[in-house]
C-alpha positions as CSV (number, residue, x, y, z in Angstrom):
1,M,-95.1,28.2,170.0
2,K,-97.7,27.7,167.4
3,K,-97.5,30.7,165.6
4,I,-93.8,30.6,165.2
5,K,-94.1,27.2,163.9
6,I,-96.7,28.3,161.4
7,L,-94.9,31.5,160.4
8,S,-91.5,29.6,159.6
9,L,-93.5,27.1,157.5
10,I,-94.9,30.1,155.5
11,L,-91.2,31.5,155.3
12,I,-90.0,28.3,154.3
13,F,-92.6,27.6,151.4
14,C,-92.0,31.2,149.7
15,L,-88.3,30.7,149.8
16,A,-89.0,27.4,147.7
17,L,-91.4,29.4,145.4
18,A,-89.1,32.0,145.1
19,L,-86.1,29.3,144.0
20,T,-88.4,27.5,141.6
21,A,-89.9,30.3,139.9
22,P,-89.2,29.4,136.0
23,G,-87.2,31.8,133.9
24,T,-85.7,33.6,136.7
25,L,-82.3,32.2,136.9
26,A,-82.1,32.4,132.8
27,A,-83.4,36.0,132.8
28,E,-80.1,37.3,134.9
29,G,-77.8,35.6,132.4
30,E,-77.7,31.8,133.2
31,E,-75.5,30.0,130.3
32,L,-77.7,28.8,126.9
33,A,-77.7,25.2,127.5
34,P,-74.8,24.0,124.7
35,P,-75.6,21.3,121.8
36,E,-74.5,18.0,122.4
37,L,-71.9,16.9,119.8
38,D,-70.7,13.4,118.8
39,S,-67.1,14.4,117.4
40,A,-63.9,15.0,119.4
41,A,-63.3,18.9,118.6
42,A,-65.6,21.4,117.1
43,V,-66.5,25.3,116.7
44,V,-69.0,27.4,115.6
45,A,-68.3,31.1,115.1
46,D,-70.0,34.1,113.6
47,A,-68.7,34.5,110.2
48,N,-69.3,38.4,110.0
49,T,-66.9,39.2,113.2
50,G,-64.8,36.3,113.6
51,R,-66.5,35.6,117.3
52,V,-66.5,32.2,118.6
53,L,-70.0,31.6,119.8
54,Y,-69.4,27.6,121.1
55,A,-66.6,25.6,121.6
56,Y,-65.6,22.1,122.5
57,N,-61.8,20.9,122.8
58,A,-61.4,23.5,120.5
59,D,-57.4,23.6,121.5
60,E,-56.6,20.2,121.2
61,Q,-54.1,19.3,118.3
62,R,-55.9,17.0,115.8
63,Y,-55.0,15.7,112.1
64,P,-57.0,18.0,109.8
65,A,-56.9,15.6,106.6
66,S,-57.8,17.1,103.4
67,L,-59.4,20.2,105.6
68,T,-55.6,21.1,104.7
69,K,-56.6,21.7,100.8
70,V,-58.3,25.0,102.6
71,M,-55.5,26.4,103.0
72,T,-53.3,25.0,99.6
73,V,-56.3,26.3,97.4
74,L,-56.4,30.0,99.6
75,L,-52.8,31.2,99.3
76,A,-53.4,30.0,95.5
77,V,-56.2,32.4,95.4
78,E,-54.2,35.1,97.2
79,A,-51.7,34.4,94.5
80,I,-54.8,35.3,92.0
81,E,-55.7,38.4,93.8
82,R,-52.0,39.7,93.9
83,G,-52.1,39.3,89.9
84,E,-49.0,36.9,90.7
85,V,-50.7,33.9,88.4
86,T,-54.3,33.5,87.0
87,T,-56.8,31.2,87.1
88,E,-56.2,30.6,83.0
89,D,-52.3,29.9,83.7
90,A,-51.6,26.6,81.8
91,V,-49.9,24.4,84.0
92,T,-48.1,21.1,83.5
93,A,-47.8,18.4,86.1
94,G,-44.2,17.4,86.8
95,Q,-43.1,14.5,88.8
96,E,-43.4,16.4,92.0
97,A,-47.6,15.9,91.3
98,L,-46.8,12.3,92.6
99,E,-44.8,12.9,95.7
100,G,-46.4,11.4,98.8
101,M,-49.0,10.0,97.1
102,I,-50.8,6.5,98.5
103,A,-52.7,4.1,97.0
104,D,-56.1,4.7,98.8
105,G,-55.6,8.7,98.8
106,S,-58.6,11.0,96.8
107,T,-57.2,11.9,93.0
108,A,-58.6,13.5,90.0
109,G,-55.7,10.9,87.9
110,I,-53.7,13.6,86.6
111,Q,-50.5,12.5,85.3
112,P,-47.3,14.2,85.1
113,G,-46.9,15.9,81.3
114,E,-50.9,16.8,81.8
115,T,-51.3,20.6,81.4
116,M,-54.2,22.4,82.5
117,T,-55.7,25.6,83.8
118,L,-54.8,26.7,87.3
119,G,-58.5,27.4,87.5
120,D,-59.5,23.7,86.4
121,L,-56.8,22.5,89.4
122,M,-58.4,24.3,92.3
123,Y,-61.5,22.6,91.7
124,C,-60.1,18.9,91.3
125,A,-58.4,20.3,94.7
126,M,-61.9,21.1,96.5
127,L,-64.5,18.9,94.9
128,G,-62.5,16.1,94.0
129,S,-60.0,16.4,97.1
130,A,-57.4,15.3,94.2
131,N,-54.0,15.1,96.0
132,E,-52.0,15.5,93.2
133,A,-53.6,18.7,92.3
134,C,-52.6,20.2,95.6
135,N,-49.1,19.6,94.4
136,I,-49.4,20.6,91.0
137,I,-50.7,24.2,92.5
138,A,-48.2,24.5,94.8
139,V,-45.2,24.2,92.6
140,H,-46.5,26.6,90.3
141,I,-47.5,29.2,93.0
142,S,-43.9,28.9,95.1
143,G,-42.1,26.8,92.8
144,S,-41.3,24.0,95.3
145,L,-43.2,21.8,97.6
146,A,-41.0,22.8,100.1
147,A,-41.1,26.4,99.7
148,F,-45.1,25.9,99.3
149,V,-45.1,24.3,102.5
150,E,-43.4,27.2,104.7
151,D,-45.8,29.5,102.9
152,M,-48.9,27.8,104.4
153,N,-47.3,27.6,107.8
154,E,-46.0,31.6,107.4
155,R,-49.9,32.4,106.5
156,A,-51.0,30.2,109.5
157,A,-49.3,32.4,112.3
158,E,-50.5,35.6,110.6
159,L,-54.0,34.3,110.9
160,G,-53.1,33.8,114.5
161,C,-52.9,29.9,114.6
162,T,-50.8,29.2,117.3
163,G,-51.6,25.3,117.7
164,T,-51.2,24.8,113.7
165,H,-48.3,23.0,111.5
166,F,-48.1,21.6,108.0
167,T,-45.7,19.7,106.3
168,N,-47.8,18.6,102.9
169,T,-50.0,20.4,100.5
170,H,-52.8,17.8,101.1
171,G,-53.3,16.4,104.4
172,L,-52.4,12.8,103.8
173,P,-51.2,11.6,107.5
174,D,-47.5,12.8,109.1
175,A,-46.6,13.0,112.9
176,N,-46.1,16.9,112.3
177,H,-49.0,17.9,110.4
178,Y,-51.8,18.7,112.8
179,T,-54.3,21.7,114.0
180,T,-56.5,22.6,116.4
181,A,-60.6,23.6,115.8
182,R,-59.9,26.9,116.8
183,D,-57.2,27.3,114.5
184,F,-58.6,25.9,111.7
185,T,-61.9,27.8,112.2
186,L,-59.6,31.0,111.6
187,I,-58.4,29.4,108.4
188,T,-61.5,28.7,106.9
189,L,-63.1,32.4,108.1
190,E,-60.3,33.9,105.9
191,A,-61.4,31.5,103.0
192,M,-65.1,32.2,103.0
193,S,-64.0,35.7,102.9
194,H,-62.6,35.6,99.0
195,D,-65.3,35.4,96.8
196,L,-63.1,33.1,94.5
197,F,-62.8,30.5,97.3
198,F,-66.4,30.8,98.0
199,E,-67.3,30.3,94.7
200,I,-65.3,27.4,94.1
201,S,-65.9,25.7,97.6
202,G,-70.1,26.0,97.1
203,T,-70.1,24.7,93.7
204,V,-72.1,21.3,93.7
205,N,-70.8,19.9,90.1
206,Y,-67.9,21.1,88.2
207,T,-66.8,19.8,84.2
208,V,-63.1,19.8,83.6
209,P,-62.3,20.2,80.1
210,A,-60.3,17.6,78.4
211,T,-56.9,18.0,78.6
212,N,-53.6,16.8,76.2
213,M,-54.0,13.3,78.6
214,S,-57.5,13.1,79.5
215,E,-61.1,13.3,78.2
216,E,-63.1,15.8,80.5
217,R,-63.5,15.0,84.0
218,Q,-66.7,15.3,86.3
219,L,-66.7,16.6,89.7
220,S,-68.8,16.0,92.5
221,N,-68.8,18.3,95.9
222,S,-68.1,15.7,98.9
223,N,-69.6,17.7,101.1
224,G,-72.7,16.2,102.1
225,L,-74.2,19.3,103.5
226,I,-74.6,21.3,100.0
227,N,-74.8,18.5,97.7
228,P,-78.0,16.6,98.0
229,E,-77.1,13.8,95.5
230,C,-73.6,13.2,97.1
231,Q,-72.7,9.7,96.8
232,I,-69.9,9.3,99.3
233,Y,-72.0,10.6,101.9
234,P,-75.3,10.6,101.2
235,G,-78.4,12.1,103.3
236,N,-76.7,15.0,105.1
237,Y,-77.9,17.9,103.1
238,Y,-78.6,21.3,104.9
239,E,-80.9,23.6,103.4
240,Y,-78.7,26.5,105.1
241,A,-74.9,25.3,104.2
242,R,-73.3,27.4,101.3
243,A,-69.7,26.0,101.1
244,G,-67.4,23.9,102.9
245,K,-64.6,21.0,102.6
246,T,-64.4,17.6,103.9
247,G,-61.8,15.3,105.4
248,H,-60.9,11.8,106.3
249,T,-58.4,9.6,107.0
250,S,-58.3,6.8,109.6
251,D,-56.1,8.7,112.2
252,A,-57.9,11.7,111.5
253,G,-61.7,10.9,111.4
254,Y,-64.3,12.2,109.9
255,C,-63.9,16.0,109.3
256,L,-65.6,19.2,108.1
257,A,-65.0,22.9,107.7
258,S,-68.1,24.4,106.3
259,M,-70.2,27.5,106.2
260,A,-74.1,28.0,106.7
261,E,-76.3,31.1,106.2
262,R,-79.9,32.2,107.1
263,E,-81.1,35.7,106.6
264,E,-78.7,37.8,108.2
265,V,-76.5,35.5,110.1
266,R,-73.3,33.8,108.8
267,L,-71.8,31.1,110.4
268,V,-68.7,28.9,109.8
269,A,-68.2,25.4,112.1
270,V,-65.0,23.3,112.1
271,V,-65.4,19.6,113.4
272,L,-62.6,17.2,113.6
273,G,-62.4,13.7,114.9
274,G,-65.8,12.7,114.0
275,S,-66.7,8.9,113.2
276,A,-69.7,7.0,111.4
277,V,-72.4,5.2,113.0
278,Q,-74.6,2.9,111.4
279,N,-77.9,2.6,112.4
280,D,-81.2,1.4,111.0
281,S,-81.7,3.9,108.3
282,G,-77.6,3.9,106.7
283,W,-74.8,5.6,108.4
284,T,-74.7,8.7,110.4
285,Y,-71.4,10.8,109.9
286,T,-70.9,12.9,113.1
287,N,-69.3,15.6,111.1
288,F,-72.3,16.4,109.2
289,S,-74.6,15.5,111.7
290,D,-72.5,18.2,114.6
291,S,-72.0,20.5,111.9
292,R,-76.2,20.8,111.5
293,T,-76.2,20.4,115.3
294,L,-74.0,23.6,116.0
295,Y,-76.1,25.2,112.8
296,N,-79.3,24.7,114.5
297,W,-78.1,25.8,118.1
298,V,-76.8,29.2,116.7
299,F,-80.1,29.8,114.6
300,N,-82.5,29.0,117.6
301,N,-80.9,30.6,120.4
302,F,-79.1,33.5,118.6
303,S,-80.4,36.7,116.5
304,M,-79.2,39.5,114.7
305,T,-79.8,42.3,117.3
306,E,-79.9,46.1,117.3
307,V,-77.2,47.0,119.8
308,L,-76.9,50.5,118.7
309,S,-79.4,53.2,117.5
310,T,-78.8,56.0,115.3
311,T,-80.3,58.0,118.0
312,E,-78.1,57.5,121.0
313,L,-75.8,60.3,121.4
314,V,-72.6,58.4,122.1
315,T,-70.1,61.4,123.0
316,S,-69.0,65.1,122.8
317,V,-65.8,66.7,121.2
318,K,-64.3,70.3,122.1
319,V,-64.5,72.2,118.9
320,N,-62.7,75.8,118.7
321,L,-64.9,78.9,117.8
322,A,-68.1,77.1,118.0
323,E,-71.2,78.9,119.7
324,N,-73.2,77.5,123.3
325,D,-70.6,75.6,124.9
326,G,-68.4,74.7,122.3
327,M,-68.9,71.2,121.8
328,A,-70.1,69.0,119.1
329,V,-72.2,66.0,119.9
330,L,-71.6,62.7,118.1
331,R,-74.1,60.0,117.3
332,P,-73.7,56.8,115.2
333,A,-73.8,57.2,111.2
334,E,-75.9,53.6,111.0
335,A,-77.5,51.3,113.3
336,V,-75.3,48.6,114.5
337,R,-76.6,45.0,114.4
338,A,-75.1,42.0,116.0
339,L,-75.3,38.4,116.9
340,V,-76.4,37.9,120.4
341,P,-78.2,35.3,122.4
342,D,-81.9,35.8,122.8
343,K,-82.1,35.5,126.3
344,G,-79.6,37.5,129.1
345,F,-78.1,39.9,126.6
346,D,-77.9,43.3,127.9
347,P,-76.2,45.8,125.5
348,A,-75.0,48.2,128.3
349,G,-72.4,45.5,129.2
350,L,-70.8,46.0,125.7
351,E,-67.2,47.6,125.6
352,R,-67.1,50.6,123.3
353,D,-63.7,51.3,121.4
354,I,-64.2,54.9,120.8
355,V,-61.8,57.1,118.4
356,I,-61.8,60.8,117.6
357,F,-59.8,61.3,114.3
358,S,-58.9,64.7,115.5
359,E,-57.1,63.4,118.9
360,R,-55.8,60.7,117.3
361,D,-54.3,63.0,114.6
362,G,-53.4,65.6,117.0
363,S,-55.4,68.1,115.1
364,E,-57.7,70.5,116.1
365,L,-61.8,70.8,115.4
366,T,-63.1,74.4,114.3
367,A,-66.2,75.8,113.8
368,P,-68.4,75.9,111.4
369,I,-69.2,71.9,111.0
370,A,-72.3,70.3,109.2
371,A,-74.6,67.9,110.6
372,G,-73.5,64.5,109.7
373,T,-70.1,65.2,109.7
374,V,-67.8,62.1,110.2
375,L,-65.5,62.8,113.3
376,G,-64.8,59.1,114.6
377,E,-65.5,55.9,114.8
378,L,-66.6,53.2,117.6
379,T,-66.1,50.1,117.5
380,L,-68.2,47.2,120.2
381,K,-67.2,44.4,121.6
382,L,-68.3,41.6,123.5
383,D,-65.3,39.4,125.8
384,G,-62.8,41.4,123.5
385,V,-64.1,40.1,120.1
386,E,-65.4,42.7,117.8
387,L,-69.7,42.6,117.0
388,G,-69.7,45.4,115.0
389,S,-68.4,49.3,114.2
390,C,-70.0,52.5,112.6
391,S,-68.8,55.8,111.8
392,L,-69.6,58.5,114.6
393,V,-71.1,61.9,113.2
394,T,-72.1,65.6,114.6
395,S,-75.9,65.1,115.6
396,G,-76.5,68.8,114.4
397,A,-74.4,71.6,113.1
398,V,-71.7,73.1,114.9
399,E,-72.2,77.2,114.3
400,L,-69.4,79.6,114.3
401,A,-69.2,82.1,117.2
402,R,-69.1,85.5,116.0
403,S,-67.1,86.9,118.8
404,E,-64.9,83.7,118.9
405,F,-64.1,84.1,115.2
406,M,-62.8,87.6,115.9
407,K,-60.5,86.9,118.9
408,M,-58.9,84.1,116.5
409,E,-58.5,86.5,114.1
410,I,-56.9,89.4,116.2
411,A,-54.8,86.8,117.9
412,G,-53.4,85.8,114.7
413,F,-52.7,88.9,113.2
414,F,-50.4,89.7,116.4
415,G,-49.2,86.4,116.3
416,N,-47.5,87.1,113.2
417,I,-44.0,87.3,113.5
418,W,-43.6,90.4,111.2
419,V,-46.8,92.5,113.0
420,Q,-44.8,91.4,116.0
421,L,-41.4,93.6,114.4
422,I,-43.3,95.9,113.1
423,I,-45.5,97.0,116.6
424,I,-41.7,96.4,118.2
425,A,-40.3,98.9,115.8
426,L,-42.9,101.6,116.3
427,L,-43.1,101.2,120.0
428,A,-39.0,101.9,119.7
429,A,-39.7,104.9,117.3
430,L,-42.7,106.1,119.9
431,A,-40.8,105.8,123.2
432,L,-37.6,107.6,121.2
433,Y,-39.8,109.9,120.1
434,I,-41.0,110.6,123.5
435,L,-37.1,110.7,125.0
436,S,-36.2,113.0,122.6
437,V,-39.4,115.7,123.1
438,V,-38.4,115.4,127.0
439,R,-35.0,116.3,126.6
440,Y,-36.0,119.3,123.8
441,R,-38.4,120.3,126.7
442,K,-35.8,120.4,129.3
443,L,-33.2,122.1,126.5
444,H,-35.7,124.5,125.7
445,K,-37.0,125.6,129.4
446,R,-33.2,125.6,130.3
447,H,-32.6,128.2,127.6
448,L,-35.7,130.0,128.3
449,L,-34.5,130.5,131.9
450,S,-31.2,131.6,130.7
451,V,-32.6,134.1,128.2
452,A,-34.8,135.3,131.6
453,E,-32.0,135.4,133.5
454,A,-29.7,137.7,130.8
455,E,-32.6,140.0,130.1
456,A,-32.9,140.1,133.8
457,R,-29.0,141.2,134.0
458,A,-29.4,143.4,131.3
459,A,-32.5,145.0,133.0
460,E,-30.7,145.3,136.2
461,R,-27.6,147.0,134.4
462,R,-29.9,149.3,133.0
463,R,-31.4,150.1,135.6
464,E,-28.2,150.5,137.5
465,E,-26.8,152.6,134.8
466,E,-29.9,154.7,134.8
467,R,-29.2,155.1,138.5
468,G,-25.4,155.9,138.1
469,P,-23.0,154.9,140.3
470,A,-24.0,155.1,144.2
471,Q,-22.2,158.2,146.0
472,P,-20.5,157.3,148.8
473,V,-21.3,159.2,152.2
474,P,-19.2,160.4,154.5
475,Q,-18.0,158.8,157.4
476,S,-18.7,161.7,159.7
477,E,-22.2,162.3,158.1
478,E,-23.3,158.8,158.3
479,R,-22.1,158.4,162.1
480,A,-23.6,161.6,162.9
481,A,-26.9,160.4,161.4
482,V,-26.6,156.7,162.8
483,M,-26.0,158.6,166.4
484,A,-29.1,160.9,165.7
485,G,-31.2,157.8,165.5
486,A,-31.7,157.9,161.8
487,P,-31.5,154.4,160.1
488,R,-28.2,153.5,158.9
489,R,-28.4,153.3,154.7
490,A,-27.0,150.2,153.4
491,A,-23.3,150.8,152.5
492,P,-22.9,152.1,149.4
493,R,-20.6,149.9,147.0
494,A,-17.2,150.0,147.5
495,A,-15.0,152.3,145.2
496,P,-12.9,150.5,142.8
497,H,-9.4,150.0,143.5
498,D,-7.7,153.2,141.7
499,T,-6.2,152.3,139.1
500,G,-6.9,155.1,137.0
501,E,-10.1,153.4,135.3
502,L,-11.9,156.3,137.1
503,D,-10.6,158.9,135.5
504,K,-10.9,157.5,131.8
505,T,-14.5,157.0,132.0
506,I,-14.8,160.7,133.1
507,V,-14.8,163.0,130.2
508,R,-13.3,166.0,131.7
509,P,-13.5,169.2,129.0
510,S,-10.0,170.5,128.3
511,P,-9.1,174.2,129.5
512,G,-10.8,176.5,127.0
513,S,-12.9,174.2,125.1
514,A,-16.6,174.8,124.8
515,P,-19.4,172.4,126.0
516,A,-20.2,169.6,123.9
517,A,-23.5,170.7,122.3
518,P,-26.7,168.7,122.8
519,R,-27.6,166.5,120.2
520,P,-30.7,167.4,118.1
521,G,-34.0,166.4,118.6
522,R,-33.4,164.5,122.3
523,P,-33.4,166.5,125.2
524,Q,-30.3,166.8,127.4
525,T,-30.4,165.0,130.2
526,P,-27.9,165.7,133.1
527,V,-25.6,162.5,133.6
528,R,-25.2,162.0,137.1
529,G,-22.0,161.1,138.1
530,A,-20.4,163.5,136.0
531,E,-20.3,166.6,138.8
532,Q,-17.2,168.5,139.3
533,R,-15.0,166.8,141.4
534,P,-11.4,167.8,142.8
535,S,-8.3,167.3,140.6
536,G,-6.3,164.1,141.1
537,R,-7.0,160.6,142.7
538,P,-8.3,160.6,146.2
539,P,-5.0,160.4,148.4
540,A,-3.9,157.5,150.5
541,G,-5.2,157.5,154.2
542,D,-8.5,157.8,156.3
543,K,-8.1,161.3,157.5
544,A,-6.8,162.3,153.5
545,R,-9.5,160.3,152.1
546,R,-12.3,161.8,154.0
547,D,-10.8,165.5,153.7
548,Y,-10.7,164.8,149.4
549,F,-14.7,163.5,149.1
550,E,-15.5,166.1,151.5
551,E,-14.2,168.8,149.2
552,F,-16.0,166.9,146.5
553,F,-19.2,167.2,147.7
554,R,-19.1,171.0,148.7
555,Q,-17.5,171.6,144.9
556,N,-21.0,169.8,143.6
557,G,-23.5,170.9,146.4
558,T,-24.5,167.6,147.6
559,N,-24.7,166.2,150.6
560,S,-24.5,162.6,151.6
561,R,-27.8,161.4,152.4
562,G,-29.2,161.0,149.2
563,G,-26.8,162.8,146.7
564,E,-29.5,165.9,146.5
565,Q,-28.7,169.0,144.8
566,N,-27.9,171.6,148.1
567,K,-29.7,174.6,147.8
568,Q,-27.3,176.7,149.9
């Protein structure tokens, strides 16, 4: 039992050590301790990417006070960039300049009928927070206050604001004039991205030249973060602050939209609903103190870190006619650096959006492709927010495969419609030629057979003519020969029906005529079948016919066996 208790105590002690080991939970992704703030709402974001790094009551609707002037001057800057107006435009204040003004509102003392440049009016709005300057700008840009306010709301929606609504150009109290810390961060990020706005809002002091109704005016920036000599909010200077705009009403509290920069890190902070706290050293305005707290919190816990190197092989893409495996390997054209936490961050957890241009455009890649050719782009995201992007290039040259090229050329040649038509025509002509040859050979063979048969028949006729007509054998002799055991001879050809033709073919010398003389140079050949025969046609009847032929054979000295000469 004692051993079991001792082992249990040892296990409990080891477990306690494991749970209390310093840095273990933080290394595994423990959330960073948030900054301590005193204002009602706040947001700090990476100015390079727009990614919100910390937010407190970010979607709570609050009055923006004079932060409204950021949107007013932003619209003026964009109108200048579009070429609709210029900073040198001479603008004369109308009666609209004083519309909605209150006795204790901030002003530059511009009166109706006074003329100054648009650029000077923009400095009056940002540095001196002059309410009437905003109205004068609005009328010059959009033609009327109502039209300009409508433009303000449309632009806010375009930037992605969902909890913002403007009713005036300057931010004086109105129940329907409100925003959120998150929305106004979007507006500030956009404004700070324009050089002219950044220049104006980062100016500490500015002199407005004399006008037709006033001597020159000296303006001092009310943003205590960038103005070390600020009389309104002294003691709030921050060395990393670069630009911004203050705002204050009793309903809105103390507000500040600003930008700070240290080395590669650029930040935007928006604080709404701040307060003024009196202490032994004077007054502390939480819109400034909370802004410094937000900036320091990021600078101390975040760093610009390389999250993607140029040596990493990101993906590959199919290339036609390429050697080896026919693939091109892609790498980042430049390293990607992003503002990420110093602890607990894993680059492998970043989202990667890869776009291959050929796939996007529905085209194909074909070798050869030089090394370093841009074929796509990569975007890195964290929690859906872009951290950075880069081009994707080929890590090496993609060489052309000779065999594949030849295949392509051949396929392309035979794929041409005209080539195909020519080939079809040639094949048709060849088929017609073959059919013609086959038909010719058949006809020629038939002709040769006909000629051979004709020649054979002619030869047979010549042989028959040379042999002469077969002599009939008397039936009595033939019967006697058969009875004697001699083989029966084939029956002679039947004599043609007596039509008198036989008498016509046998030339009989006329009585008293001399025999025909033989042809000179040619031996006289006795003609068979021209023997003496009884005169007249064979009589009708078997017996009479037999007697007729026996008389014929006796006269010619032949017998019935072979027609040989009788040598009696």
